[in-house]
N, C-alpha and C positions, 0 to 999 in steps of 0.2 A: 522245244527250245531249250538250249543248254545255257544256263547262267551260272556256271560253277565258280566263276571268279569275277572280281571287280573289273578286271581287264576287259570284260565283255559288256561293260556298262553302255558303251556306245551302241551296241546291238540292241540292248534292252531298251534304250531310249527310242530307237526306231520302231520297235514293237509297241512301245507305249503310245507313240503318236498314232500308229495304226489302230490300236485299241480304242483310243478316244475318238478317232475319226469314224470308225465303223459303228460304235455304240451310240454316240450322242452327236455325231457330225462335227466335232470340234476341230478347228484348224489350229494346230499347235504353233504354227509360225506366227500367229498373232501375238502370242506372249513372248516369243523369242526363246532360243535354245537355252540361254543362261538362266532365265527366270524359270523355265519349265524344269530344268535340272535341279534348281534349288527347291522347288515345290516337291519333287519326287524324293529328294534327299530327306526332306523333313518327314514325309510319309514313311520312308524306310526306317528312319530313326524311331519314329513313334511306334511303328510295328515291331521294333526290336529285331530287324532282319539284318543279315550280314552284308548284303549288297543290293544295288538297285534292281538287278535282274530277278532276284528272289521275290522282291516286292511286286514287280510287274507280273510275274507268273501267278502270284497269289491274287492280285487284283483281277486278272483275267478270268479267274474262277468264280468271281462274284463275291457276294457276302460282305462282311464288314470292311475288308481291305479295298474292295471296289468303291464302297460308299465313302471311305476315308479319302481315296483319290478324287472321287467326284466332288466332295465337299471342299477339297483343297484347291482344285482346278477351277471350279465354277466361280465366276466373278459375281458376287452378290451385293455389290455396291448399290445402295438405294436409300431414299429418304422421303419423308412426307412432302407431297406436292412438288416433286421434282419436275421442273419445266412447267410452270403454272399455266401458260397459254393452252396446253393440251387439256387441262382440267376445265378451263373456261369453255373451250369448244365442246367438250363432252357434255357439260351441263346444258349448254344451249341445245344440243341435239336431243337430249332426253326431254328437255322442256318442250321442244317442238313436237315431239311425239305425243306428249301428254296433251298439249293444247290443240292438237288436231283430232282429239277425242278418240285416239287409238286405245281400245280397251286392253290390248295385249301389252304385257310388261316388256320394257326394253331389256334385251338380253346382252349382258356385258361380260367379256372374257379377258382376263389379264394373265399373260404367260410370256416369259417367266415372271413369277411374282416375288421370288426371293423370300424375304422375311415378312412380306405382307404390306409394306408401307404404301405401295401403289394401289392395290384394290381397296385398302382401307381409306386412302385419300379420296378415292372415287365415292365411297359411301358417305364420307363426311361432306364432300363438296355438294353432292346431291341433297343431302339433308339440310345443309346451310342454305341452299337455294329454295327450300320449302317444298321439295318434291317428295311425295309420300313413298315409303318403302315398297308398297304394293305396285308402284309404277315401274319397278326395275328389279332385275336379278343380277347378282354379281358372282361369277365363278372365277376361281384363280387356281393356277397350277404351276408346278416347278418340277424339275427332274430330281431334285435333292430331297429325300425324305426328312433330313435334319432341318432344312429350311422350312419345309411345310409344318413340321412340329412347332418350330419357333413362331411361325406366323399364327398358328392356331392359338397359342398361348397369349399372344397380344401384349407382351411386355416390350418396351422400347427405351433405349438410352438416349442421351442428349444428342448423339450423332445423327439420330433419325429426324431431328427437328431443326435442321440447319436453315430451312427456308420459311419457317413459321415462328411466330412469337408466342411466348408462354401464355399470354392472356387470351390468345385466340384458341387455345387448346382446352380451356376450362370446361366447356360444355361436353367435350368428347372423351375425356379421360377421368378415371377415378381420382378422387382428391388425394388419397394416400399413395405413397410411392413405396417401391420395394428396392431398398438399397440403391436409391438414385434412379431407378427405372420407373417409368409411368406405364400404367396398363390401360389400354383402350376400354371404354365402358362396354358392358355386355351387349346393349342394343346394336352397337356398331360392329362388334365382332360377329354377331349373328347374321349380319347382312351379307357376309362373304362365305361362300362354300369352297373349301380347299380340296385339292386332290393332287396326287403325284402323277406326273405325265412327262414322258420323253417326247417332246414335240417333233424331234427329228425322226422318230420312228412311229409317228401317229398318222396312219393313212387317211383317217377321216375323223372329223369333229362334228358336233351338233352345229346348227345354224345360230349365228350371233349377229346382233345389230351393230355392236361396237366391239372391236378387238384391239387390245393393247399388247403389242409385241415389240417392245422397245429395248434396243441394245442387246439383242440376241444374234441377229443375222450377221453382224460384224465379226462374230466369233466362229462362224461356221465355214466349212469348205464349200466350194462351188456347188457340188452335187447336193449336199444337205441343204444349202440355202435355197436352191431351186425347189427341192422337195417341200420344205417348210412353207415357202411362198405359195406353192400350189395348194397345199392343205389350207392355209389361211384364206386364200381367195375363194376356194370352194365352200368355205364356212361362212362367208359374208352373205347375210340375207339381203334381199333387194333393198337398196337405199342405205346399206350398211357402210361403215367406215372402218378402216384399219389405221391405227396410229403406230408409227415406227419411230425409232430414234433419229436424231438429226443427222447422224452419219450414215443412215440407211435410206435416205430419201431417194438417192440415185438407184438403189436396188428396186424400190417400188416402181419407179418410172420405167426402168428397163423391163419390168414384168407387165407393162401395159396399164398400170393404174394411173389415175389422174388425181392431182392435188385437190383438196376440198377445204373450204373454210380458212381460218387464220393460218397463213403460211408458217408461222412459228409453232403451230401445233403439230405439223407434219402428219396430217391426216390424209388418207387416200381412199378413193372409191373405185369400184369396178364400173367402167362405162356401160357395160352390157346389163348392169343390175341397178341402174339409176332409176329412182322414182321421182317424177316431176311433182314437187310439192313446195309451196312457198313457205319459207322459214319465217317464223314470227320475229318481230323486232326484238333485238337483244334487250334484256331487262337489267343488265349490270351483272357484275361478278359476285359470286358468293363471298362472304366476308373473309374467308381464309386465303383467297387468291386475288385480292383486290390490288389495283395499281397504286403506286405512291402518287400523291398529288403534289405537283411542283408549286413553288411560290408564284404568286401572281405578278404580272408586269405592272409597274407604275406608269401611268399615262397622264397627260394633261387633264383628261376628263375624270380622273379618279382611278381606283383599282379595277383592273379587268382580269377576270379569272382566266387562267391558262388551261387549255384542255389537257386531260390526262391521256396517256398512251391508249388506254382502252377506248376512250371516246374517239380518238383518231382512228383506231381500227374499226370502230363501228361505222364511221363515215365511209371508210374504204369498202367495208362489207356491203353497204347500201349502194355502192357504185359511184359515190361522190368522191372520186379519186383526187381531182384537182383541189377540192375543198380540204380533203384530208392532208394533202401535201402542204397547203398553206398553214393548216393547224400544226402540222409536225414541225415546220420551220419556226413557228411561234414558240412551240415547246422547246426547241433546241436553242432559241435565243435566250431562254431563261436557264436552260440546263445544257450548256454547250458540250459537256463531257459525258452526256448520257449515251452509253453504248447502245442500249435498246432503242433509243430515239433515232440515232443514225442508222441503225439496222432497219427500223420500220420505214424510215424515209427512203432507203434504198429499195425496199420491197415495193413501196408505192410508186416510186419513179419508174421502176421496171414495169409495173402494171400499166403505167401511162405510155410506155414505149420509149422513154428517155434512157436508153441503156448506158450511155456514157456517164450521165449524172448519177444514175443508180450505182454504177460501179464505184464512183468516187465516194458516195455515201457509205457503201459497204466497206470500202478500204479504210474509211475514217473510223468505222466501228472496230475494224481489226487493229488500227493504230492504237486505239484505246484499250482493246482487249485482244491481243494477238491470237488467243485460242478460242475466240467466240465461234462455236461450232456452226450455228445457223448462218452466220456471215460467210464462213468458209464454204459451206455447202452451196449457198446461192452464187458465190463467185465461181465455184467449180461448174455449176450449170452454165454460167455466162461464158466461161472458157470453152466448154463443150460446144455451145452454140456458135462460137467463133471458129471452131475447128482446131483449137489449141488443146489437144488431148493431153499433152505433156504437162501443161500448167494445171489442168484439171486433176490429173493424177497426183501431182505434188500437193495440191490443196487438200485432197481427200486423205493423203498420207498424213498430213498434219492433224486432221480430225481423228484418225485412228490413234496417232501417237498421243494426242490429248486424252482420249478415252483410256488408253493403257496407263498413262501417268496418274489419272484420277483413280483408277482401279487399284493401283499399287500404293497410293498415298495412305 
């Protein structure tokens, strides 16, 4: 490849896209050509090279310039307890395993793990639920060596704590800070084993009971996506669950997986590896991922407690869908602008078979939050069921656009 002048930059960009696609399965179109060009220009400038082509050629040879490109392209946006329903569902599954007297530790895998907030959140959630460390193992992996090194060090800035309050972190972090950064306490750092892994090139993984692969599939081209999904499915132990990102639920369904548990957790199971086992009654959320309690309604007979969203979900999980719908309407009477309340109502109405009312509730959630990814995904499912594939495609395009905007913010 000859990249002797900057006039050949457009050729270099095509080779760059091929390089990323072949090595890590990356679909460059997700970022867009303008954003990708700006990324590579920054890499070129940092490397002190005269043009983009020179940098692409150096990156193709591997070494530090490949790692610079990798670290710049990979979207590593993450924070503690991102999407709390997933952690609640995970805790209940591990608890179920413990309470069925399964002596084998539950095996958990997080990939991509970025700077470690996700697997460390798992460790904290399980500890907060009173589950002994011997009852589970946590492995985490990412394609970026730099991200893995950062995760192993366990230092985190304020950006990582956007969904938890400072007082909730006291038991888990060292009291002193390092230039504004907090460090996860050693016992929790030691609960997670990290390694470097290119999931798009991993033909086989060990068996896991719980796999977290969230917000990776949306960045892969079709071939890599199929390969990764095959690897993940083959690595699910009997009764195991795969958690994906909200924009990736349709991919899991297309691969023959079935939804499991709280629909907002986006957990999926292999039908051919299901184990019939009664799940114990939910015992409430760990303190770090609890639901906000709304104000009670004033009635003629005195103050009457309004159910929380978690209590409403518990009713739905136990099959009391009609009762859960009544409770959800009571919740919304007190908090009419609750996005999650309208979303949950839509999910419950859909489970009851009232598709029209379910769609209205979901659209109300989108009116309050136009970028609510779970509502967009459920509406996309609804449009698919009605045969309106164009509307479904537009809704999923909104999900991807929102993901990109959050990643670039």
